C-alpha positions as CSV (number, residue, x, y, z in Angstrom):
1,M,0.0,0.0,0.0
2,Q,1.2,3.4,-1.0
3,Y,0.1,6.9,-0.2
4,L,0.1,9.4,-3.0
5,T,0.0,13.2,-3.4
6,L,-2.6,14.7,-5.6
7,E,0.2,15.3,-8.2
8,Q,1.3,11.7,-7.8
9,T,-2.3,10.6,-8.2
10,A,-2.8,12.6,-11.3
11,D,0.2,11.3,-13.1
12,Y,-0.6,7.6,-12.1
13,L,-4.1,7.9,-13.3
14,E,-2.9,9.4,-16.6
15,A,-0.7,6.5,-17.5
16,A,-3.2,3.8,-16.1
17,T,-6.0,1.9,-17.9
18,I,-9.2,2.2,-15.7
19,E,-11.3,-1.1,-15.9
20,A,-13.9,0.2,-13.4
21,T,-14.7,3.1,-11.1
22,H,-17.1,3.2,-8.1
23,D,-18.1,6.5,-6.4
24,A,-19.2,5.9,-2.8
25,G,-19.8,9.3,-2.3
26,Y,-17.0,9.9,0.3
27,A,-14.5,8.2,-1.7
28,I,-13.8,7.4,-5.4
29,V,-12.3,3.6,-6.2
30,H,-10.5,3.0,-9.4
31,I,-9.4,-0.4,-10.5
32,G,-7.5,-1.2,-13.4
33,R,-3.8,-1.6,-14.8
34,N,-0.9,0.8,-14.3
35,A,1.8,1.7,-16.8
36,A,3.7,-1.4,-15.8
37,D,0.6,-3.5,-16.7
38,T,0.0,-4.3,-13.1
39,R,-3.5,-4.5,-11.5
40,F,-4.1,-1.8,-8.8
41,V,-6.9,-0.4,-6.7
42,L,-6.7,3.0,-6.0
43,V,-8.9,5.0,-3.2
44,N,-9.1,8.8,-3.2
45,D,-11.3,10.2,-0.4
46,A,-13.2,13.4,0.0
47,L,-10.2,15.0,1.7
48,G,-7.8,14.4,-1.3
49,Q,-5.9,11.5,0.4
50,T,-5.1,8.7,-1.9
51,V,-3.8,5.1,-1.4
52,V,-3.0,2.6,-3.9
53,T,-2.5,-1.2,-3.8
54,E,-1.0,-3.0,-6.7
55,S,-0.8,-6.7,-7.1
56,L,2.4,-8.5,-7.2
């Protein structure tokens, strides 16, 4: 699990392929593949905090 700044989040998502997005009202969850073709789950909450988890 890795915490990202808003700038890092923007760069990460720009290079990623998003397969699904879920808006829970207080958080947005993106699921997809990053630039290295690794599956990930990225959660961005209403406070602008972001965490990403990648599969190995």
